[in-house]
Biopython code that builds the backbone (N, CA, C, O; Angstrom):
import numpy as np
from Bio.PDB.StructureBuilder import StructureBuilder

atoms = [
    (1, "MET", "N", (80.897, 86.216, 77.404)),
    (1, "MET", "CA", (81.769, 85.531, 78.277)),
    (1, "MET", "C", (83.180, 86.270, 77.697)),
    (1, "MET", "O", (83.511, 86.801, 76.637)),
    (2, "SER", "N", (83.804, 86.002, 78.974)),
    (2, "SER", "CA", (85.403, 86.466, 79.268)),
    (2, "SER", "C", (86.563, 85.612, 78.138)),
    (2, "SER", "O", (86.665, 84.408, 77.902)),
    (3, "LYS", "N", (87.083, 86.404, 77.771)),
    (3, "LYS", "CA", (88.385, 86.216, 76.791)),
    (3, "LYS", "C", (89.678, 86.764, 77.404)),
    (3, "LYS", "O", (89.793, 87.925, 77.798)),
    (4, "LYS", "N", (90.786, 85.694, 77.460)),
    (4, "LYS", "CA", (92.133, 85.865, 78.430)),
    (4, "LYS", "C", (92.899, 86.750, 76.946)),
    (4, "LYS", "O", (92.241, 86.660, 75.909)),
    (5, "LEU", "N", (94.230, 87.560, 76.879)),
    (5, "LEU", "CA", (94.989, 87.688, 76.175)),
    (5, "LEU", "C", (96.650, 87.452, 76.483)),
    (5, "LEU", "O", (96.957, 87.701, 77.649)),
    (6, "TYR", "N", (97.644, 87.052, 75.691)),
    (6, "TYR", "CA", (98.493, 87.199, 76.283)),
    (6, "TYR", "C", (99.439, 88.742, 75.824)),
    (6, "TYR", "O", (99.369, 89.087, 74.644)),
    (7, "VAL", "N", (99.953, 89.261, 76.419)),
    (7, "VAL", "CA", (100.677, 90.383, 76.265)),
    (7, "VAL", "C", (101.977, 89.926, 76.297)),
    (7, "VAL", "O", (102.216, 89.241, 77.292)),
    (8, "GLY", "N", (103.295, 90.152, 75.199)),
    (8, "GLY", "CA", (104.168, 89.956, 75.424)),
    (8, "GLY", "C", (105.147, 91.052, 74.953)),
    (8, "GLY", "O", (104.504, 91.963, 74.432)),
    (9, "GLY", "N", (106.688, 91.322, 74.952)),
    (9, "GLY", "CA", (107.221, 92.364, 74.593)),
    (9, "GLY", "C", (106.848, 93.603, 75.830)),
    (9, "GLY", "O", (107.391, 94.697, 75.674)),
    (10, "LEU", "N", (106.339, 93.495, 76.496)),
    (10, "LEU", "CA", (106.085, 94.633, 77.658)),
    (10, "LEU", "C", (107.616, 95.149, 78.141)),
    (10, "LEU", "O", (108.628, 94.492, 77.894)),
    (11, "SER", "N", (107.624, 96.262, 78.773)),
    (11, "SER", "CA", (108.674, 96.458, 79.265)),
    (11, "SER", "C", (108.872, 96.175, 80.619)),
    (11, "SER", "O", (107.955, 95.988, 81.418)),
    (12, "TYR", "N", (110.537, 96.131, 80.986)),
    (12, "TYR", "CA", (110.242, 95.460, 82.310)),
    (12, "TYR", "C", (109.508, 96.347, 84.061)),
    (12, "TYR", "O", (109.260, 96.048, 85.229)),
    (13, "GLU", "N", (109.455, 97.495, 83.141)),
    (13, "GLU", "CA", (109.073, 98.464, 84.169)),
    (13, "GLU", "C", (106.946, 98.952, 84.552)),
    (13, "GLU", "O", (106.271, 99.626, 85.330)),
    (14, "THR", "N", (106.750, 97.865, 83.153)),
    (14, "THR", "CA", (105.200, 97.900, 83.217)),
    (14, "THR", "C", (104.470, 97.156, 84.457)),
    (14, "THR", "O", (104.766, 96.128, 85.066)),
    (15, "GLY", "N", (103.664, 97.849, 84.560)),
    (15, "GLY", "CA", (102.684, 97.608, 85.984)),
    (15, "GLY", "C", (101.248, 97.483, 85.302)),
    (15, "GLY", "O", (100.794, 97.974, 84.269)),
    (16, "GLU", "N", (100.593, 96.461, 86.473)),
    (16, "GLU", "CA", (99.309, 96.200, 86.231)),
    (16, "GLU", "C", (98.253, 97.313, 85.741)),
    (16, "GLU", "O", (97.462, 97.135, 84.814)),
    (17, "GLU", "N", (98.356, 98.440, 86.473)),
    (17, "GLU", "CA", (97.569, 99.533, 86.820)),
    (17, "GLU", "C", (97.896, 100.093, 84.998)),
    (17, "GLU", "O", (97.081, 99.858, 84.107)),
    (18, "GLY", "N", (99.065, 100.750, 84.785)),
    (18, "GLY", "CA", (99.182, 100.863, 82.984)),
    (18, "GLY", "C", (99.287, 100.111, 82.114)),
    (18, "GLY", "O", (99.795, 100.621, 81.115)),
    (19, "LEU", "N", (98.898, 98.558, 81.977)),
    (19, "LEU", "CA", (98.665, 97.880, 81.321)),
    (19, "LEU", "C", (96.816, 97.823, 81.062)),
    (19, "LEU", "O", (96.212, 97.744, 79.993)),
    (20, "ARG", "N", (96.133, 97.917, 82.812)),
    (20, "ARG", "CA", (94.712, 97.568, 82.818)),
    (20, "ARG", "C", (94.312, 99.243, 81.913)),
    (20, "ARG", "O", (93.526, 99.067, 80.982)),
    (21, "ALA", "N", (94.645, 100.334, 82.057)),
    (21, "ALA", "CA", (94.094, 101.862, 81.332)),
    (21, "ALA", "C", (94.439, 101.485, 80.120)),
    (21, "ALA", "O", (93.425, 101.688, 79.451)),
    (22, "ALA", "N", (95.495, 100.934, 79.232)),
    (22, "ALA", "CA", (95.865, 100.857, 77.746)),
    (22, "ALA", "C", (94.381, 99.958, 77.324)),
    (22, "ALA", "O", (93.523, 100.288, 76.505)),
    (23, "PHE", "N", (94.427, 98.910, 78.065)),
    (23, "PHE", "CA", (93.324, 97.850, 77.674)),
    (23, "PHE", "C", (92.083, 98.216, 77.747)),
    (23, "PHE", "O", (91.162, 97.714, 77.102)),
    (24, "SER", "N", (91.987, 99.285, 78.693)),
    (24, "SER", "CA", (90.590, 99.678, 78.847)),
    (24, "SER", "C", (90.042, 100.870, 77.536)),
    (24, "SER", "O", (88.936, 101.410, 77.500)),
    (25, "GLU", "N", (90.763, 100.988, 76.903)),
    (25, "GLU", "CA", (90.438, 102.103, 75.703)),
    (25, "GLU", "C", (89.550, 100.992, 74.806)),
    (25, "GLU", "O", (88.510, 101.355, 74.257)),
    (26, "ALA", "N", (90.170, 99.240, 74.671)),
    (26, "ALA", "CA", (89.276, 98.166, 73.741)),
    (26, "ALA", "C", (87.899, 98.251, 74.528)),
    (26, "ALA", "O", (86.890, 98.169, 73.828)),
    (27, "GLY", "N", (87.762, 98.379, 75.666)),
    (27, "GLY", "CA", (86.078, 97.405, 76.173)),
    (27, "GLY", "C", (86.579, 97.447, 78.007)),
    (27, "GLY", "O", (87.212, 98.275, 78.663)),
    (28, "THR", "N", (86.004, 96.272, 78.317)),
    (28, "THR", "CA", (85.604, 96.063, 79.532)),
    (28, "THR", "C", (87.034, 95.181, 80.331)),
    (28, "THR", "O", (87.064, 93.991, 80.019)),
    (29, "VAL", "N", (87.837, 95.506, 81.009)),
    (29, "VAL", "CA", (89.364, 94.940, 81.870)),
    (29, "VAL", "C", (88.363, 93.917, 82.635)),
    (29, "VAL", "O", (87.260, 94.405, 82.878)),
    (30, "GLU", "N", (88.551, 92.690, 83.019)),
    (30, "GLU", "CA", (88.307, 92.249, 83.734)),
    (30, "GLU", "C", (89.061, 91.820, 85.130)),
    (30, "GLU", "O", (88.714, 91.928, 86.306)),
    (31, "THR", "N", (90.497, 91.169, 84.368)),
    (31, "THR", "CA", (91.603, 91.049, 85.504)),
    (31, "THR", "C", (93.250, 91.245, 84.049)),
    (31, "THR", "O", (93.543, 91.072, 82.866)),
    (32, "VAL", "N", (93.735, 91.672, 85.271)),
    (32, "VAL", "CA", (95.121, 91.596, 84.155)),
    (32, "VAL", "C", (96.581, 91.337, 85.135)),
    (32, "VAL", "O", (96.843, 91.934, 86.179)),
    (33, "ASN", "N", (97.061, 90.729, 84.751)),
    (33, "ASN", "CA", (98.409, 89.437, 85.695)),
    (33, "ASN", "C", (100.096, 90.162, 84.290)),
    (33, "ASN", "O", (100.373, 89.877, 83.125)),
    (34, "VAL", "N", (100.749, 91.140, 85.360)),
    (34, "VAL", "CA", (102.144, 91.062, 84.761)),
    (34, "VAL", "C", (102.758, 89.971, 85.567)),
    (34, "VAL", "O", (102.835, 89.934, 86.795)),
    (35, "ILE", "N", (103.192, 89.069, 84.695)),
    (35, "ILE", "CA", (104.057, 87.921, 85.503)),
    (35, "ILE", "C", (105.598, 88.885, 85.991)),
    (35, "ILE", "O", (106.411, 89.644, 85.463)),
    (36, "SER", "N", (105.315, 88.241, 87.366)),
    (36, "SER", "CA", (106.844, 88.803, 87.715)),
    (36, "SER", "C", (108.101, 87.139, 88.161)),
    (36, "SER", "O", (107.602, 86.106, 88.608)),
    (37, "ASP", "N", (109.584, 87.268, 87.916)),
    (37, "ASP", "CA", (110.092, 86.186, 88.796)),
    (37, "ASP", "C", (110.113, 86.306, 89.970)),
    (37, "ASP", "O", (110.333, 87.301, 90.661)),
    (38, "ARG", "N", (109.709, 84.523, 90.434)),
    (38, "ARG", "CA", (109.643, 84.198, 92.019)),
    (38, "ARG", "C", (110.733, 85.020, 92.802)),
    (38, "ARG", "O", (110.373, 85.918, 93.563)),
    (39, "ILE", "N", (112.238, 84.682, 92.597)),
    (39, "ILE", "CA", (113.115, 85.442, 93.569)),
    (39, "ILE", "C", (113.241, 86.482, 93.368)),
    (39, "ILE", "O", (113.280, 87.093, 94.435)),
    (40, "SER", "N", (113.397, 87.491, 92.038)),
    (40, "SER", "CA", (113.616, 89.325, 92.388)),
    (40, "SER", "C", (112.185, 90.026, 92.245)),
    (40, "SER", "O", (111.908, 91.197, 92.503)),
    (41, "GLY", "N", (111.733, 89.480, 91.989)),
    (41, "GLY", "CA", (110.312, 90.548, 91.500)),
    (41, "GLY", "C", (110.339, 90.524, 90.608)),
    (41, "GLY", "O", (109.308, 90.071, 90.112)),
    (42, "ARG", "N", (111.246, 90.874, 89.786)),
    (42, "ARG", "CA", (111.041, 91.524, 88.468)),
    (42, "ARG", "C", (110.358, 91.325, 87.655)),
    (42, "ARG", "O", (109.965, 90.190, 87.926)),
    (43, "SER", "N", (109.717, 91.719, 86.473)),
    (43, "SER", "CA", (108.698, 91.483, 86.018)),
    (43, "SER", "C", (109.585, 90.315, 84.997)),
    (43, "SER", "O", (110.814, 90.310, 85.055)),
    (44, "LYS", "N", (108.879, 89.393, 84.121)),
    (44, "LYS", "CA", (109.081, 88.443, 83.050)),
    (44, "LYS", "C", (109.235, 89.395, 81.635)),
    (44, "LYS", "O", (110.159, 89.429, 80.823)),
    (45, "GLY", "N", (108.121, 90.050, 81.672)),
    (45, "GLY", "CA", (108.140, 91.069, 80.004)),
    (45, "GLY", "C", (106.982, 90.326, 79.721)),
    (45, "GLY", "O", (106.677, 90.485, 78.539)),
    (46, "PHE", "N", (106.215, 89.583, 80.317)),
    (46, "PHE", "CA", (104.556, 89.654, 79.423)),
    (46, "PHE", "C", (103.851, 89.220, 80.509)),
    (46, "PHE", "O", (104.340, 88.776, 81.548)),
    (47, "GLY", "N", (102.601, 89.368, 80.229)),
    (47, "GLY", "CA", (101.242, 89.449, 81.355)),
    (47, "GLY", "C", (100.193, 88.511, 80.597)),
    (47, "GLY", "O", (100.178, 88.119, 79.430)),
    (48, "PHE", "N", (99.313, 88.283, 81.678)),
    (48, "PHE", "CA", (97.815, 88.318, 80.352)),
    (48, "PHE", "C", (97.114, 89.380, 81.277)),
    (48, "PHE", "O", (97.416, 89.875, 82.363)),
    (49, "VAL", "N", (95.489, 89.612, 79.946)),
    (49, "VAL", "CA", (94.726, 90.814, 80.515)),
    (49, "VAL", "C", (93.223, 89.678, 80.010)),
    (49, "VAL", "O", (93.165, 89.098, 78.926)),
    (50, "GLU", "N", (92.570, 89.630, 80.673)),
    (50, "GLU", "CA", (91.365, 89.246, 80.871)),
    (50, "GLU", "C", (90.142, 90.111, 80.218)),
    (50, "GLU", "O", (89.566, 90.673, 81.150)),
    (51, "MET", "N", (89.483, 90.453, 78.881)),
    (51, "MET", "CA", (88.221, 90.864, 78.420)),
    (51, "MET", "C", (87.259, 90.583, 78.727)),
    (51, "MET", "O", (86.984, 89.394, 78.566)),
    (52, "ALA", "N", (86.331, 91.376, 79.263)),
    (52, "ALA", "CA", (84.723, 90.972, 79.604)),
    (52, "ALA", "C", (84.092, 90.425, 78.234)),
    (52, "ALA", "O", (83.212, 89.564, 78.248)),
    (53, "SER", "N", (84.569, 90.949, 77.119)),
    (53, "SER", "CA", (83.802, 89.993, 76.100)),
    (53, "SER", "C", (84.641, 89.647, 74.340)),
    (53, "SER", "O", (85.629, 90.253, 73.926)),
    (54, "ASP", "N", (84.069, 88.800, 73.766)),
    (54, "ASP", "CA", (85.347, 88.069, 72.895)),
    (54, "ASP", "C", (85.552, 89.131, 71.771)),
    (54, "ASP", "O", (86.570, 89.294, 71.097)),
    (55, "GLU", "N", (83.770, 90.174, 71.673)),
    (55, "GLU", "CA", (83.969, 91.725, 70.976)),
    (55, "GLU", "C", (85.255, 92.734, 71.392)),
    (55, "GLU", "O", (85.953, 93.431, 70.655)),
    (56, "ASP", "N", (85.316, 92.496, 73.259)),
    (56, "ASP", "CA", (86.354, 93.461, 73.642)),
    (56, "ASP", "C", (87.905, 93.345, 73.175)),
    (56, "ASP", "O", (88.786, 94.127, 72.816)),
    (57, "ALA", "N", (87.769, 92.001, 73.368)),
    (57, "ALA", "CA", (89.250, 91.050, 73.157)),
    (57, "ALA", "C", (89.594, 91.475, 71.609)),
    (57, "ALA", "O", (90.752, 91.700, 71.258)),
    (58, "GLN", "N", (88.918, 91.528, 71.072)),
    (58, "GLN", "CA", (89.570, 91.562, 69.290)),
    (58, "GLN", "C", (89.776, 92.947, 68.980)),
    (58, "GLN", "O", (90.614, 93.467, 68.243)),
    (59, "LYS", "N", (88.495, 93.653, 69.955)),
    (59, "LYS", "CA", (89.210, 95.097, 69.641)),
    (59, "LYS", "C", (90.335, 95.201, 69.997)),
    (59, "LYS", "O", (91.087, 95.788, 69.219)),
    (60, "ALA", "N", (90.922, 94.670, 71.336)),
    (60, "ALA", "CA", (92.277, 95.062, 72.018)),
    (60, "ALA", "C", (93.279, 94.759, 70.991)),
    (60, "ALA", "O", (94.181, 95.575, 70.807)),
    (61, "ILE", "N", (93.221, 93.573, 70.233)),
    (61, "ILE", "CA", (94.061, 93.033, 69.506)),
    (61, "ILE", "C", (94.325, 93.972, 68.706)),
    (61, "ILE", "O", (95.381, 94.604, 68.699)),
    (62, "GLU", "N", (93.145, 94.178, 67.781)),
    (62, "GLU", "CA", (93.293, 95.558, 66.540)),
    (62, "GLU", "C", (94.096, 96.638, 66.890)),
    (62, "GLU", "O", (94.977, 97.041, 66.130)),
    (63, "LEU", "N", (93.782, 97.341, 68.401)),
    (63, "LEU", "CA", (94.675, 98.429, 68.401)),
    (63, "LEU", "C", (95.595, 98.226, 69.176)),
    (63, "LEU", "O", (96.236, 99.250, 69.411)),
    (64, "LEU", "N", (95.956, 97.304, 69.702)),
    (64, "LEU", "CA", (97.243, 97.420, 70.612)),
    (64, "LEU", "C", (98.315, 96.076, 70.008)),
    (64, "LEU", "O", (99.347, 96.189, 70.670)),
    (65, "ASN", "N", (98.417, 95.266, 69.346)),
    (65, "ASN", "CA", (99.132, 94.423, 68.714)),
    (65, "ASN", "C", (100.114, 95.137, 67.691)),
    (65, "ASN", "O", (99.951, 95.999, 66.827)),
    (66, "GLY", "N", (100.898, 94.616, 68.027)),
    (66, "GLY", "CA", (102.379, 95.491, 67.352)),
    (66, "GLY", "C", (102.820, 96.908, 67.677)),
    (66, "GLY", "O", (103.877, 97.403, 67.286)),
    (67, "LYS", "N", (101.814, 97.575, 68.506)),
    (67, "LYS", "CA", (102.201, 99.148, 68.863)),
    (67, "LYS", "C", (103.098, 98.817, 69.755)),
    (67, "LYS", "O", (103.497, 97.777, 70.280)),
    (68, "GLU", "N", (103.462, 100.610, 69.840)),
    (68, "GLU", "CA", (104.592, 100.817, 71.307)),
    (68, "GLU", "C", (103.830, 101.096, 72.502)),
    (68, "GLU", "O", (102.921, 101.917, 72.627)),
    (69, "PHE", "N", (104.205, 100.485, 73.174)),
    (69, "PHE", "CA", (103.642, 100.556, 74.569)),
    (69, "PHE", "C", (104.608, 100.897, 75.277)),
    (69, "PHE", "O", (105.565, 100.200, 74.940)),
    (70, "GLU", "N", (104.967, 101.793, 76.311)),
    (70, "GLU", "CA", (105.917, 102.770, 77.137)),
    (70, "GLU", "C", (107.499, 102.275, 76.507)),
    (70, "GLU", "O", (108.419, 102.038, 77.289)),
    (71, "GLY", "N", (107.583, 102.216, 75.757)),
    (71, "GLY", "CA", (108.719, 101.994, 74.943)),
    (71, "GLY", "C", (109.308, 100.674, 74.424)),
    (71, "GLY", "O", (110.519, 100.458, 74.404)),
    (72, "ARG", "N", (107.971, 99.427, 73.824)),
    (72, "ARG", "CA", (107.808, 98.932, 73.760)),
    (72, "ARG", "C", (107.096, 98.212, 72.949)),
    (72, "ARG", "O", (105.990, 97.927, 73.408)),
    (73, "ARG", "N", (107.422, 97.638, 71.459)),
    (73, "ARG", "CA", (106.520, 97.387, 71.026)),
    (73, "ARG", "C", (105.613, 95.727, 71.010)),
    (73, "ARG", "O", (106.101, 94.745, 70.451)),
    (74, "ILE", "N", (104.928, 95.711, 71.373)),
    (74, "ILE", "CA", (103.765, 94.696, 72.498)),
    (74, "ILE", "C", (103.458, 93.463, 71.436)),
    (74, "ILE", "O", (103.813, 93.470, 70.257)),
    (75, "THR", "N", (102.840, 92.569, 71.993)),
    (75, "THR", "CA", (102.387, 91.571, 71.134)),
    (75, "THR", "C", (101.634, 90.796, 71.794)),
    (75, "THR", "O", (101.825, 90.010, 72.722)),
    (76, "VAL", "N", (100.351, 91.258, 70.932)),
    (76, "VAL", "CA", (98.813, 90.893, 71.891)),
    (76, "VAL", "C", (97.883, 89.800, 70.979)),
    (76, "VAL", "O", (97.493, 90.078, 69.845)),
    (77, "ASN", "N", (97.688, 88.940, 71.434)),
    (77, "ASN", "CA", (97.121, 87.600, 70.894)),
    (77, "ASN", "C", (96.439, 86.576, 71.799)),
    (77, "ASN", "O", (96.964, 86.505, 72.910)),
    (78, "GLU", "N", (95.491, 85.838, 71.614)),
    (78, "GLU", "CA", (94.255, 85.603, 72.479)),
    (78, "GLU", "C", (95.345, 84.548, 72.968)),
    (78, "GLU", "O", (96.160, 83.949, 72.266)),
    (79, "ALA", "N", (95.150, 84.466, 74.408)),
    (79, "ALA", "CA", (95.996, 83.160, 75.024)),
    (79, "ALA", "C", (95.675, 81.773, 74.996)),
    (79, "ALA", "O", (94.563, 81.267, 75.143)),
    (80, "ARG", "N", (96.918, 81.137, 74.764)),
    (80, "ARG", "CA", (96.644, 79.873, 74.554)),
    (80, "ARG", "C", (96.649, 78.729, 76.257)),
    (80, "ARG", "O", (97.319, 79.052, 77.237)),
    (81, "PRO", "N", (95.822, 77.541, 76.215)),
    (81, "PRO", "CA", (96.193, 76.763, 77.456)),
    (81, "PRO", "C", (97.577, 76.548, 77.749)),
    (81, "PRO", "O", (98.520, 76.208, 77.035)),
    (82, "MET", "N", (97.506, 76.753, 78.644)),
    (82, "MET", "CA", (99.022, 76.104, 79.244)),
    (82, "MET", "C", (99.336, 75.121, 78.876)),
    (82, "MET", "O", (98.335, 74.428, 78.695)),
    (83, "GLU", "N", (100.754, 74.316, 78.500)),
    (83, "GLU", "CA", (101.185, 73.365, 78.410)),
    (83, "GLU", "C", (101.502, 72.510, 79.549)),
    (83, "GLU", "O", (102.111, 73.281, 80.291)),
    (84, "ALA", "N", (101.452, 71.390, 80.121)),
    (84, "ALA", "CA", (102.110, 70.561, 80.422)),
    (84, "ALA", "C", (103.205, 70.402, 80.456)),
    (84, "ALA", "O", (103.778, 69.853, 79.516)),
    (85, "ARG", "N", (104.089, 70.978, 81.937)),
    (85, "ARG", "CA", (105.418, 70.576, 81.553)),
    (85, "ARG", "C", (105.889, 69.292, 82.502)),
    (85, "ARG", "O", (105.396, 69.108, 83.615)),
    (86, "SER", "N", (106.782, 68.533, 81.991)),
    (86, "SER", "CA", (107.272, 67.782, 82.433)),
    (86, "SER", "C", (108.101, 67.950, 83.778)),
    (86, "SER", "O", (109.170, 68.560, 83.752)),
    (87, "ASN", "N", (107.592, 67.394, 84.980)),
    (87, "ASN", "CA", (108.769, 67.304, 86.124)),
    (87, "ASN", "C", (110.409, 67.120, 85.968)),
    (87, "ASN", "O", (110.849, 66.109, 85.421)),
    (88, "ARG", "N", (110.982, 67.792, 86.301)),
    (88, "ARG", "CA", (112.422, 68.305, 86.223)),
    (88, "ARG", "C", (113.272, 66.591, 86.301)),
    (88, "ARG", "O", (114.127, 66.075, 85.582)),
    (89, "ARG", "N", (112.708, 66.223, 87.241)),
    (89, "ARG", "CA", (113.392, 64.841, 88.029)),
    (89, "ARG", "C", (112.612, 63.238, 87.104)),
    (89, "ARG", "O", (112.873, 62.035, 87.088)),
    (90, "ASP", "N", (111.541, 64.182, 86.422)),
    (90, "ASP", "CA", (111.183, 62.656, 85.077)),
    (90, "ASP", "C", (112.228, 63.051, 84.120)),
    (90, "ASP", "O", (111.817, 63.360, 83.002)),
    (91, "ASN", "N", (113.297, 63.097, 84.298)),
    (91, "ASN", "CA", (114.216, 63.269, 82.682)),
    (91, "ASN", "C", (115.350, 62.234, 82.219)),
    (91, "ASN", "O", (115.796, 61.326, 82.920)),
    (92, "SER", "N", (115.708, 62.522, 80.992)),
    (92, "SER", "CA", (116.429, 61.017, 80.709)),
    (92, "SER", "C", (117.530, 60.792, 81.603)),
    (92, "SER", "O", (118.111, 59.711, 81.700)),
    (93, "ARG", "N", (117.831, 61.910, 82.309)),
    (93, "ARG", "CA", (119.050, 61.584, 83.077)),
    (93, "ARG", "C", (118.792, 60.699, 84.403)),
    (93, "ARG", "O", (119.670, 60.209, 85.113)),
    (94, "GLY", "N", (117.601, 60.618, 84.555)),
    (94, "GLY", "CA", (117.178, 59.218, 85.508)),
    (94, "GLY", "C", (117.288, 59.850, 87.644)),
    (94, "GLY", "O", (117.820, 59.131, 88.490)),
    (95, "GLY", "N", (116.705, 61.129, 87.951)),
    (95, "GLY", "CA", (116.587, 61.530, 88.730)),
    (95, "GLY", "C", (116.770, 63.309, 89.038)),
    (95, "GLY", "O", (116.548, 64.268, 88.299)),
    (96, "SER", "N", (117.302, 63.224, 90.547)),
    (96, "SER", "CA", (117.383, 64.610, 90.937)),
    (96, "SER", "C", (118.958, 65.174, 90.393)),
    (96, "SER", "O", (119.161, 66.373, 90.197)),
    (97, "GLY", "N", (119.677, 64.458, 90.254)),
    (97, "GLY", "CA", (121.367, 65.148, 89.901)),
    (97, "GLY", "C", (122.230, 64.730, 89.086)),
    (97, "GLY", "O", (123.217, 65.405, 88.796)),
    (98, "GLY", "N", (121.897, 63.086, 88.394)),
    (98, "GLY", "CA", (122.300, 62.688, 87.090)),
    (98, "GLY", "C", (122.386, 61.182, 87.148)),
    (98, "GLY", "O", (121.469, 60.635, 87.761)),
    (99, "GLY", "N", (123.221, 60.493, 86.678)),
    (99, "GLY", "CA", (123.346, 59.317, 86.372)),
    (99, "GLY", "C", (124.350, 58.073, 87.812)),
    (99, "GLY", "O", (124.520, 56.857, 87.728)),
    (100, "SER", "N", (124.736, 58.888, 88.784)),
    (100, "SER", "CA", (125.275, 58.331, 89.281)),
    (100, "SER", "C", (124.409, 56.954, 90.847)),
    (100, "SER", "O", (124.897, 55.925, 91.314)),
    (101, "ARG", "N", (123.412, 57.469, 91.078)),
    (101, "ARG", "CA", (122.726, 56.769, 91.294)),
    (101, "ARG", "C", (123.019, 55.900, 92.897)),
    (101, "ARG", "O", (122.608, 54.747, 93.026)),
    (102, "GLY", "N", (123.616, 56.473, 93.815)),
    (102, "GLY", "CA", (124.531, 56.025, 94.912)),
    (102, "GLY", "C", (125.703, 55.579, 95.141)),
    (102, "GLY", "O", (126.154, 55.042, 96.153)),
    (103, "PHE", "N", (126.295, 55.882, 93.923)),
    (103, "PHE", "CA", (127.869, 55.993, 94.015)),
    (103, "PHE", "C", (128.481, 57.002, 94.562)),
    (103, "PHE", "O", (128.346, 58.016, 93.878)),
    (104, "SER", "N", (129.240, 57.189, 95.727)),
    (104, "SER", "CA", (129.552, 58.292, 95.924)),
    (104, "SER", "C", (131.205, 58.699, 95.720)),
    (104, "SER", "O", (131.730, 59.804, 95.584)),
    (105, "GLY", "N", (131.726, 57.480, 95.755)),
    (105, "GLY", "CA", (133.656, 57.064, 95.277)),
    (105, "GLY", "C", (133.571, 56.776, 94.110)),
    (105, "GLY", "O", (132.721, 56.914, 93.231)),
    (106, "SER", "N", (134.796, 56.253, 94.209)),
    (106, "SER", "CA", (135.608, 55.779, 92.836)),
    (106, "SER", "C", (134.518, 54.246, 92.723)),
    (106, "SER", "O", (134.225, 53.800, 93.832)),
    (107, "ARG", "N", (133.935, 53.460, 91.507)),
    (107, "ARG", "CA", (133.946, 52.582, 91.251)),
    (107, "ARG", "C", (134.790, 51.828, 91.062)),
    (107, "ARG", "O", (135.657, 52.023, 90.210)),
    (108, "LYS", "N", (134.709, 50.193, 92.234)),
    (108, "LYS", "CA", (136.096, 49.506, 92.526)),
    (108, "LYS", "C", (135.311, 48.324, 91.504)),
    (108, "LYS", "O", (134.091, 48.174, 91.423)),
    (109, "SER", "N", (136.396, 47.514, 90.736)),
    (109, "SER", "CA", (135.841, 46.133, 89.995)),
    (109, "SER", "C", (135.643, 44.623, 90.795)),
    (109, "SER", "O", (136.422, 43.912, 91.430)),
    (110, "TRP", "N", (134.903, 44.565, 90.610)),
    (110, "TRP", "CA", (133.502, 43.474, 91.268)),
    (110, "TRP", "C", (134.342, 42.336, 91.053)),
    (110, "TRP", "O", (133.934, 41.208, 91.326)),
]
sb = StructureBuilder()
sb.init_structure("model")
sb.init_model(0)
sb.init_chain("A")
sb.init_seg("    ")
for serial, (resi, resn, name, xyz) in enumerate(atoms, 1):
    if name == "N":
        sb.init_residue(resn, " ", resi, " ")
    sb.init_atom(name, np.array(xyz, "f"), 0.0, 1.0, " ", f" {name:<3s}", serial, name[0])
structure = sb.get_structure()
């Protein structure tokens, strides 16, 4: 069964092929995904590597965690499931822009 690993501390220039090559030294790599910003397209400095087996994943952690890769010391550990994020409009200010809720001018006394 495959195991997904989190890889943090990547250089902003790190590409998926370079990451695949490094992790392939530990075993069979199924997928590589370097996370990038939607707007700029620039790497966010982290990614995920899916190894073919638990043994390959453990070997990759032992081989690469805390080691220097492309000029940066990287963190490699087992990926955790993504936590649910709250909807940004569902906050304590009550809506998409703040607390006025429909008043556009000054408030008059009733």
